[in-house]
C-alpha positions as CSV (number, residue, x, y, z in Angstrom):
1,M,56.5,138.6,103.1
2,K,58.5,141.9,102.5
3,D,61.1,140.1,101.0
4,K,58.9,138.7,98.4
5,F,57.2,141.6,97.6
6,G,60.3,144.3,97.5
7,I,61.6,141.4,94.8
8,I,58.8,140.7,93.1
9,V,59.2,145.1,92.7
10,N,62.5,144.6,91.8
11,R,61.7,142.4,89.1
12,L,58.8,144.8,87.2
13,I,61.7,147.2,87.1
14,Y,63.9,144.9,86.0
15,G,61.7,143.8,83.1
16,F,60.1,147.2,81.9
17,T,63.8,148.7,82.2
18,F,64.8,145.4,79.5
19,A,61.5,146.0,77.3
20,F,61.9,149.2,77.4
21,L,65.4,149.2,76.2
22,Y,65.1,146.5,73.8
23,Q,62.0,147.8,71.6
24,I,64.0,150.8,71.3
25,V,67.0,148.5,69.5
26,I,64.2,146.9,68.2
27,G,62.6,150.2,66.5
28,I,65.9,151.1,65.0
29,A,66.6,147.7,63.3
30,T,63.3,147.5,62.2
31,S,63.3,150.7,59.9
32,L,66.9,150.6,59.2
33,L,66.8,147.3,57.7
34,S,62.6,147.5,56.6
35,L,61.5,144.3,58.4
36,P,59.0,143.1,60.3
37,L,61.1,141.9,62.9
38,T,60.0,140.4,66.3
39,G,63.3,140.1,68.7
40,N,63.3,136.6,69.5
41,V,63.7,133.4,68.6
42,Q,61.3,133.6,65.7
43,D,63.4,135.7,63.7
44,L,65.7,132.7,63.8
45,I,63.0,130.2,62.4
46,Y,61.8,132.8,59.4
47,G,65.6,133.7,59.0
48,V,66.0,130.0,58.0
49,E,63.2,129.3,56.3
50,K,64.6,131.6,53.4
51,I,67.9,131.1,54.0
52,N,68.1,131.1,50.4
53,S,67.5,135.1,50.2
54,Q,68.6,138.2,50.9
55,E,65.9,138.7,53.6
56,G,66.5,135.2,55.6
57,V,70.2,135.9,55.3
58,L,69.7,139.4,57.3
59,F,67.1,137.7,59.1
60,V,69.7,135.3,60.9
61,A,72.7,137.9,61.0
62,W,70.2,139.8,62.6
63,W,69.5,137.2,65.6
64,I,72.6,136.9,66.2
65,I,73.4,140.3,66.7
66,S,70.3,140.7,69.0
67,T,71.1,138.2,71.0
68,I,74.3,140.2,71.1
69,I,72.6,143.2,72.1
70,I,70.3,141.2,74.9
71,T,73.1,140.0,76.8
72,V,75.1,143.7,76.8
73,I,71.4,144.8,77.9
74,A,70.6,142.6,80.3
75,L,73.9,142.4,81.8
76,V,74.1,146.1,82.2
77,I,70.5,146.3,84.3
78,I,72.0,143.4,86.8
79,R,75.1,144.8,87.2
80,Y,73.9,147.7,88.1
81,K,70.7,147.1,89.5
82,K,71.4,148.6,92.7
83,Y,70.7,152.3,91.1
84,L,67.3,150.7,89.8
85,S,66.2,148.3,93.0
86,P,63.5,149.8,94.8
87,Y,64.2,146.8,97.1
88,K,67.7,147.9,98.3
89,D,67.7,143.9,100.7
90,E,68.6,142.0,98.0
91,K,71.8,140.5,97.5
92,D,73.9,141.7,94.2
93,I,74.6,138.8,91.8
94,E,78.3,138.9,90.4
95,V,78.7,140.1,86.9
96,P,82.3,139.2,85.3
97,P,84.1,142.5,83.2
98,K,84.4,140.2,80.5
99,I,83.1,137.6,79.0
100,T,83.4,135.2,75.8
101,T,81.1,135.4,72.4
102,I,80.5,132.0,72.8
103,T,79.4,132.9,75.8
104,A,77.2,136.2,75.2
105,I,75.5,133.7,72.3
106,I,74.5,130.8,74.6
107,I,72.8,134.0,77.4
108,G,71.7,136.2,74.7
109,A,69.7,132.9,73.3
110,S,69.1,131.7,75.9
111,I,67.0,134.9,77.1
112,S,65.6,135.4,73.4
113,F,64.3,131.8,73.4
114,L,62.5,132.5,76.8
115,F,61.1,135.7,75.8
116,F,59.7,133.4,73.0
117,L,58.0,130.7,74.9
118,L,56.6,133.7,76.9
119,D,55.5,135.6,74.1
120,A,53.5,132.1,72.5
121,I,52.3,131.8,77.0
122,I,51.0,135.4,77.1
123,G,49.6,134.7,72.8
124,L,47.5,132.0,74.2
125,V,45.3,134.3,77.1
126,V,45.5,137.3,74.8
127,T,43.6,138.3,72.3
128,P,45.4,137.9,68.9
129,G,46.0,141.7,67.7
130,S,45.6,143.2,71.2
131,Q,49.2,145.1,71.9
132,T,50.6,146.6,74.9
133,D,52.8,149.6,73.7
134,V,52.4,152.6,75.9
135,A,49.7,153.9,73.3
136,A,47.8,150.7,73.5
137,I,47.4,150.8,77.4
138,Y,47.0,154.6,77.7
139,E,44.1,154.6,74.9
140,S,42.7,151.4,76.5
141,A,43.0,153.2,79.8
142,L,40.9,155.9,78.8
143,V,37.2,153.4,78.0
144,G,37.7,151.4,81.3
145,D,39.7,148.4,79.8
146,F,43.1,147.8,82.0
147,T,44.2,144.2,80.2
148,P,46.4,145.3,78.3
149,L,48.5,147.2,81.5
150,F,48.2,144.1,83.3
151,V,50.0,142.2,80.7
152,S,52.1,145.0,80.3
153,I,52.8,144.1,83.8
154,I,52.9,140.2,84.5
155,F,55.2,140.4,81.3
156,S,57.9,142.4,82.9
157,I,57.9,140.8,86.2
158,I,58.3,137.6,84.2
159,A,60.7,138.7,82.7
160,G,62.5,140.1,84.7
161,F,63.0,137.4,86.9
162,I,64.4,135.5,83.6
163,I,67.0,137.9,83.1
164,V,67.8,137.7,86.5
165,G,67.7,133.8,86.3
166,I,70.2,133.7,83.1
167,A,72.4,137.0,84.2
168,S,72.9,134.6,87.4
169,K,74.9,132.2,85.3
170,T,77.0,134.3,82.9
171,S,80.1,133.5,85.6
172,K,79.5,129.7,85.0
173,V,78.9,129.8,81.4
174,K,82.3,132.0,81.2
175,E,84.0,129.4,83.3
176,L,82.6,126.7,80.7
177,T,83.4,128.4,77.5
178,K,86.6,130.9,78.8
179,D,89.2,129.3,76.0
180,I,87.3,126.6,74.7
181,G,85.3,125.7,71.6
182,L,81.8,124.4,70.6
183,Q,82.4,121.1,71.7
184,D,82.4,121.8,75.1
185,I,79.1,123.5,75.2
186,T,77.8,120.1,76.3
187,G,78.9,120.3,79.6
188,I,77.0,123.6,80.4
189,K,74.3,121.5,82.8
190,R,77.0,119.6,84.7
191,I,78.4,123.4,85.8
192,M,74.6,124.8,85.6
193,N,73.5,122.5,88.3
194,M,76.3,122.7,90.8
195,T,75.3,123.4,93.7
196,K,77.1,123.8,97.3
197,T,75.5,120.8,98.8
198,Q,77.1,118.8,96.5
199,K,80.4,119.4,98.0
200,T,81.5,117.0,100.8
201,T,82.4,118.5,104.0
202,L,83.9,117.1,107.2
203,S,80.6,116.8,108.6
204,D,79.6,114.1,105.8
205,T,82.4,111.8,107.6
206,I,81.4,111.9,111.0
207,G,81.2,108.1,112.1
208,Q,82.5,106.6,109.9
209,R,85.3,104.0,110.1
210,P,89.3,105.2,110.1
211,G,90.3,105.3,107.2
212,A,87.5,105.1,104.6
213,L,87.8,106.8,101.4
214,I,85.4,109.2,101.2
215,H,86.3,112.6,99.2
216,V,85.8,115.4,101.4
217,G,86.5,118.9,99.2
218,E,84.3,120.1,96.2
219,K,85.2,117.1,92.7
220,K,86.9,120.0,90.1
221,V,87.2,117.7,87.3
222,D,84.8,114.6,85.9
223,H,87.0,112.2,84.9
224,V,90.7,111.0,87.1
225,T,93.3,111.3,84.3
226,I,96.9,110.2,85.1
227,N,100.5,111.4,83.3
228,L,103.6,109.7,83.3
229,I,107.2,110.8,82.3
230,E,110.0,108.7,82.8
231,Y,113.4,109.4,82.7
232,D,117.3,109.1,82.8
233,A,120.5,110.9,82.1
234,E,119.9,109.6,78.6
235,N,116.5,109.3,77.8
236,I,113.0,110.1,78.1
237,N,109.3,109.2,77.8
238,Q,106.0,111.3,78.3
239,V,102.4,109.4,78.1
240,Q,99.6,111.7,78.2
241,N,96.8,109.6,79.9
242,A,98.6,106.8,81.3
243,S,96.4,103.3,82.0
244,I,97.2,102.5,86.0
245,E,99.0,99.2,84.4
246,Q,101.5,101.4,82.6
247,C,102.0,103.4,86.0
248,L,102.6,100.6,87.9
249,E,105.3,98.6,85.6
250,S,107.8,101.6,85.7
251,K,108.0,100.8,89.7
252,N,110.0,98.2,88.2
253,K,112.2,99.9,86.0
254,Q,115.5,101.8,87.0
255,N,114.7,105.1,85.8
256,V,112.9,108.3,87.3
257,S,109.1,108.1,86.8
258,W,107.2,110.8,87.6
259,I,103.1,109.8,88.0
260,D,100.8,112.9,87.6
261,I,97.2,112.1,89.2
262,I,94.6,115.2,88.7
263,G,91.6,114.0,90.3
264,I,91.4,112.8,93.4
265,H,87.7,112.1,94.0
266,D,88.2,108.6,92.8
267,P,88.5,106.1,96.0
268,K,89.4,103.2,93.5
269,I,92.3,104.8,92.3
270,I,93.9,106.2,95.6
271,K,93.7,102.5,96.8
272,T,95.7,101.1,94.3
273,F,98.4,103.7,94.0
274,G,98.2,103.9,97.8
275,D,98.6,99.8,98.3
276,S,101.2,99.8,95.6
277,F,103.0,102.3,97.1
278,D,102.7,101.4,100.9
279,L,100.8,103.9,102.1
280,H,98.4,103.6,105.2
281,P,94.8,103.3,104.3
282,L,95.2,106.8,107.3
283,H,97.3,108.4,104.8
284,Q,95.1,107.4,100.8
285,S,91.8,109.1,103.0
286,N,94.2,111.9,103.8
287,I,95.2,112.4,100.0
288,M,90.7,112.8,99.4
289,N,90.2,115.3,102.2
290,T,91.1,119.2,101.2
291,E,90.2,120.6,104.4
292,L,93.0,119.0,106.3
293,R,96.3,121.2,106.6
294,P,99.5,120.3,105.0
295,S,101.4,117.9,106.4
296,I,104.3,115.9,105.9
297,E,104.8,111.7,107.2
298,V,108.2,110.3,106.6
299,S,107.9,105.9,107.1
300,D,110.3,103.2,106.1
301,N,109.2,102.8,102.2
302,H,107.9,106.3,101.3
303,I,108.0,110.1,102.6
304,L,104.1,111.8,102.2
305,V,103.9,115.7,101.3
306,M,100.6,117.8,101.3
307,L,100.3,121.5,100.7
308,K,98.7,123.4,99.2
309,M,99.3,125.5,96.0
310,P,97.4,129.2,95.7
311,H,95.3,129.9,92.7
312,Y,94.0,133.6,92.0
313,S,91.7,135.0,89.5
314,N,91.9,138.4,89.0
315,E,88.8,139.0,87.5
316,T,86.3,137.4,90.2
317,G,89.1,138.4,93.2
318,K,88.5,134.6,94.3
319,L,90.9,132.1,95.9
320,E,91.3,128.6,95.4
321,L,93.6,126.8,97.7
322,E,94.2,123.4,96.0
323,Q,95.5,120.3,97.5
324,V,98.9,119.1,96.3
325,S,99.8,115.7,97.6
326,I,103.6,114.3,96.7
327,I,104.5,110.4,97.1
328,I,108.3,110.4,97.9
329,S,110.2,107.0,97.2
330,E,113.4,105.8,96.1
331,N,113.6,106.7,91.9
332,H,109.5,107.2,91.8
333,L,107.3,110.3,92.8
334,V,103.7,110.6,92.5
335,T,101.6,113.6,92.7
336,F,98.1,113.7,93.5
337,Q,96.3,117.1,92.5
338,E,93.1,118.5,91.8
339,T,93.3,120.2,89.0
340,P,95.0,120.2,86.0
341,D,96.2,123.8,86.6
342,D,99.3,124.3,87.9
343,F,103.5,125.3,88.3
344,F,104.6,122.4,87.1
345,D,105.3,123.0,83.0
346,Q,108.9,124.8,83.9
347,I,109.8,121.3,85.6
348,R,108.0,119.9,82.4
349,K,110.3,121.5,79.8
350,R,113.6,121.7,81.7
351,L,113.2,117.5,81.6
352,Q,111.7,117.0,77.7
353,D,114.9,119.7,76.9
354,K,117.5,118.2,79.8
355,S,118.5,121.8,81.1
356,G,120.5,121.6,83.7
357,S,121.1,118.7,86.4
358,I,117.3,117.8,86.6
359,R,117.8,114.6,84.7
360,K,120.5,113.3,86.3
361,L,119.3,113.8,90.5
362,K,116.9,111.0,91.8
363,S,113.5,111.6,92.8
364,D,113.9,113.5,95.8
365,Y,115.6,116.7,93.0
366,L,112.3,116.3,91.2
367,A,110.6,116.8,95.0
368,Y,112.6,119.7,95.1
369,A,111.6,121.0,92.0
370,I,108.0,120.2,92.7
371,I,107.6,121.8,96.1
372,D,109.4,125.0,95.4
373,A,107.5,125.2,92.8
374,I,103.8,125.4,95.2
375,V,106.0,127.8,97.5
376,D,106.9,130.4,94.6
377,S,103.3,130.1,93.6
378,Y,102.5,131.9,96.4
379,F,104.9,134.7,94.9
380,L,102.2,135.3,91.7
381,V,99.5,135.6,94.2
382,I,100.8,137.8,96.3
383,E,102.0,140.2,93.8
384,Q,98.7,140.0,92.1
385,V,96.5,141.1,95.9
386,G,99.4,143.8,95.9
387,D,98.9,145.6,92.9
388,I,94.9,145.3,94.2
389,T,96.4,146.9,97.7
390,E,97.9,149.7,96.0
391,D,94.7,150.8,93.9
392,I,92.8,150.4,97.1
393,E,94.9,152.9,98.5
394,E,94.2,155.1,96.2
395,E,90.9,155.0,96.1
396,L,90.6,155.3,100.1
397,M,91.9,158.9,99.7
398,K,89.9,159.8,96.9
399,N,86.1,158.2,97.3
400,P,86.4,155.5,99.3
401,T,82.3,154.0,98.8
402,A,80.9,150.9,100.6
403,E,82.5,148.7,98.0
404,T,86.3,149.4,99.1
405,M,85.1,148.4,102.2
406,Q,83.8,145.3,101.1
407,T,86.6,144.5,99.1
408,I,89.1,145.4,102.0
409,Q,87.0,142.6,104.4
410,T,87.5,140.0,101.1
411,L,91.1,140.4,100.6
412,K,91.2,140.1,104.6
413,R,90.5,136.4,104.6
414,R,92.5,136.1,101.2
415,M,95.5,136.5,102.9
416,I,94.1,134.1,106.7
417,A,93.9,131.5,104.4
418,L,96.8,132.3,102.6
419,R,98.8,132.5,105.8
420,K,96.7,129.3,107.2
421,S,98.4,127.3,103.8
422,I,102.4,128.3,104.0
423,W,102.4,128.1,107.7
424,P,102.9,124.3,107.9
425,A,104.7,124.3,105.0
426,R,107.3,125.8,107.5
427,E,107.5,122.9,109.4
428,I,107.3,120.3,106.5
429,V,110.4,121.4,104.6
430,D,112.3,121.8,108.0
431,S,111.9,118.2,108.3
432,L,112.9,116.9,105.0
433,I,116.2,119.0,105.4
434,R,116.3,117.3,109.0
435,E,115.3,113.7,108.4
436,D,117.1,111.4,107.9
437,T,116.3,109.2,105.8
438,I,117.2,107.9,102.5
439,F,115.2,109.3,100.1
440,I,116.4,112.1,100.4
441,S,120.4,113.0,99.4
442,E,122.4,115.6,101.3
443,N,122.7,117.1,98.3
444,T,118.8,117.7,97.5
445,K,118.8,119.1,101.5
446,T,120.7,122.2,100.1
447,Y,118.5,122.9,97.9
448,L,115.6,122.4,100.5
449,R,117.3,125.1,102.8
450,D,116.9,127.9,99.7
451,V,112.9,126.4,99.7
452,Y,112.6,127.2,103.6
453,N,114.1,131.1,102.9
454,H,111.7,131.2,100.4
455,V,108.9,129.6,102.8
456,I,110.3,132.2,104.6
457,Q,109.9,134.9,103.1
458,V,106.7,134.1,101.4
459,T,105.2,134.3,105.6
460,D,106.8,137.6,105.7
461,S,105.0,139.2,102.5
462,I,102.0,138.3,104.0
463,E,102.3,139.1,107.3
464,G,103.0,142.5,105.7
465,L,100.1,142.9,103.5
466,R,98.0,141.7,106.5
467,D,99.2,144.4,108.3
468,V,99.0,147.2,105.5
469,I,94.7,145.2,104.5
470,G,94.3,145.7,108.5
471,G,95.8,149.6,108.2
472,M,93.6,150.3,105.0
473,L,90.6,149.4,107.2
474,D,91.5,152.1,109.9
475,T,92.6,154.6,107.2
476,Y,89.1,153.7,105.3
477,L,86.9,154.1,108.8
478,S,88.9,157.0,109.7
479,S,88.5,158.9,105.7
480,V,84.9,158.3,106.4
481,S,84.7,159.6,109.7
482,N,86.3,162.1,108.3
483,R,84.1,162.9,105.5
484,M,81.5,162.9,107.5
485,N,82.7,165.1,110.2
486,E,83.7,167.9,107.2
487,V,80.0,167.6,105.9
488,M,78.7,168.3,110.0
489,K,81.0,171.2,110.2
490,T,80.0,172.8,107.0
491,L,75.9,172.2,108.2
492,T,77.7,173.2,111.7
493,I,78.6,176.7,110.6
494,I,75.3,177.3,108.0
495,A,74.1,177.0,110.8
496,S,75.9,179.3,112.9
497,I,75.7,182.4,110.5
498,F,71.6,181.9,110.2
499,I,71.2,181.5,113.6
500,P,71.1,185.5,114.7
501,I,69.7,186.1,111.3
502,T,66.8,183.8,112.3
503,F,66.1,185.4,115.6
504,I,66.1,188.6,113.9
505,A,63.1,187.4,111.7
506,G,61.5,185.6,114.6
507,I,61.2,189.0,116.5
508,Y,60.0,190.7,113.8
509,G,57.6,188.1,112.3
510,T,56.0,187.4,115.8
511,N,51.7,189.1,116.2
512,F,52.6,191.8,118.3
513,S,50.1,195.0,117.8
514,Y,52.0,197.5,118.1
515,V,55.8,197.1,116.8
516,P,57.3,200.9,116.5
517,E,60.7,199.7,114.0
518,L,57.9,198.6,112.1
519,A,56.6,202.1,111.4
520,W,60.3,203.8,110.9
521,E,60.6,204.2,107.0
522,G,63.2,202.3,105.8
523,S,63.3,199.4,109.2
524,Y,63.0,196.6,106.1
525,F,66.1,197.8,104.3
526,V,67.9,199.0,107.9
527,M,67.0,194.8,109.2
528,L,68.4,193.4,105.7
529,G,71.4,195.0,106.4
530,A,72.0,194.4,110.2
531,M,71.6,190.3,109.1
532,G,73.9,191.1,106.3
533,I,76.4,192.4,108.3
534,I,75.8,190.2,110.9
535,S,76.8,187.0,108.0
536,I,79.9,189.0,107.1
537,T,81.0,189.6,110.2
538,M,80.6,185.8,111.7
539,I,82.1,184.5,108.0
540,A,84.9,186.9,108.6
541,Y,85.6,184.7,112.1
542,F,85.2,181.6,111.2
543,K,87.9,181.9,108.4
544,K,90.1,183.2,111.4
545,K,89.9,180.5,113.2
546,R,90.1,178.6,109.9
547,W,86.9,176.9,111.0
548,M,86.5,176.6,107.4
């Protein structure tokens, strides 16, 4: 009950703050444009109706500007709501530091439209022409009419819920509108409705038959995309959005083929390619399970390698580990990815430009290049985390806050996740080097030894960062403790100075009828002088001892 009441109070504050600031903006705009502005979608409707006139154009332009203003005010309130919230136990909402213009229009238009509906609903129960501004509330209260006050409170509470509800979706809308145009806005509903319950976990596979093709993890793409690259020393053929038939036909060719499958949630596609390359049903199931440990399986017909490829966002601080499965067979290589974002563009460019010896060698060298790119991607993430670590170290020395502690803990979890994903790669690369198989040539094993060294270097870097971050946690605790000690020392010194002064004041503040000193002329000034001498003496002593 306390939580619900606290949240309602917070929403009242947010809504009131928003309404107050936005009414100021509308007042200024009304004065400058000399237009009867409402501040909601009604302005757009009125502008469209009179679009052929200058007034109509001004209304439409104002609505576009106002949606951005609405977004800015709402996001600023939510981002810094901890300074406005009377109830402090409510969780913070993540608001990206930068958003696209399209995101601003979507968020602002949504808030504007919901406010328009709210005005319309309130208009059904409130007498037309009623006002709820401060003057009207005050004047009505003087005559005993508190209806405008109640309407204002209800409007502010609902407005607060609207602002929080829409602003909390900013990250998801930004994800959709990051680098795309209006044609992709149709996907907002899908992203808005994405919840944690849609993510399949290992617990959902309990009791299933061995080898059951169940996707474990988050579905990151809607449709599976297959890209095919066929090449030899002289020719190359690239097919975007290739069909399954085209990919299977490439098996009958003598050139090297790279089949890149983006999306691992479709069991039919996994089974089709798995059966085509004689992949065991258990291994097919493992490809669809993104929560497994990186591993390697060597058979007479192929080699299956499963690795984790990191993706780190500087804006949100979010680390995602994408599972990449690689099937290596003679002259053929199949990769399974969760998302189209990868670090393989340079490999594709080398194939296209016939750079180096990659076009002259077989699928094992292509597999080496992909594994090397995955391992090198850890260096980029480590560099990004290292930059953040340096900033936090400076912050620790200057002014550590509770947010600093939270960031340190988050980085600590990130480094644990990185270590768990890269540590098995040592065993995988070492197995590729040591295994006596026809799919890995001796020449490629030489390159794989270099990858092994990179894995060791990544592991050492991660261990080093873990130690640094762990030390930062100790530094934070020490810094907070030192600050507390400084405060306590200052208060102790002040208290120590006032103890004898208070003692003297207490003696002469007693209620005895006869205190001889009170009758002496100038005794008051003598007492003040004694207090001053004691204070100066104690300060000098403290300075001599270097306590202050």
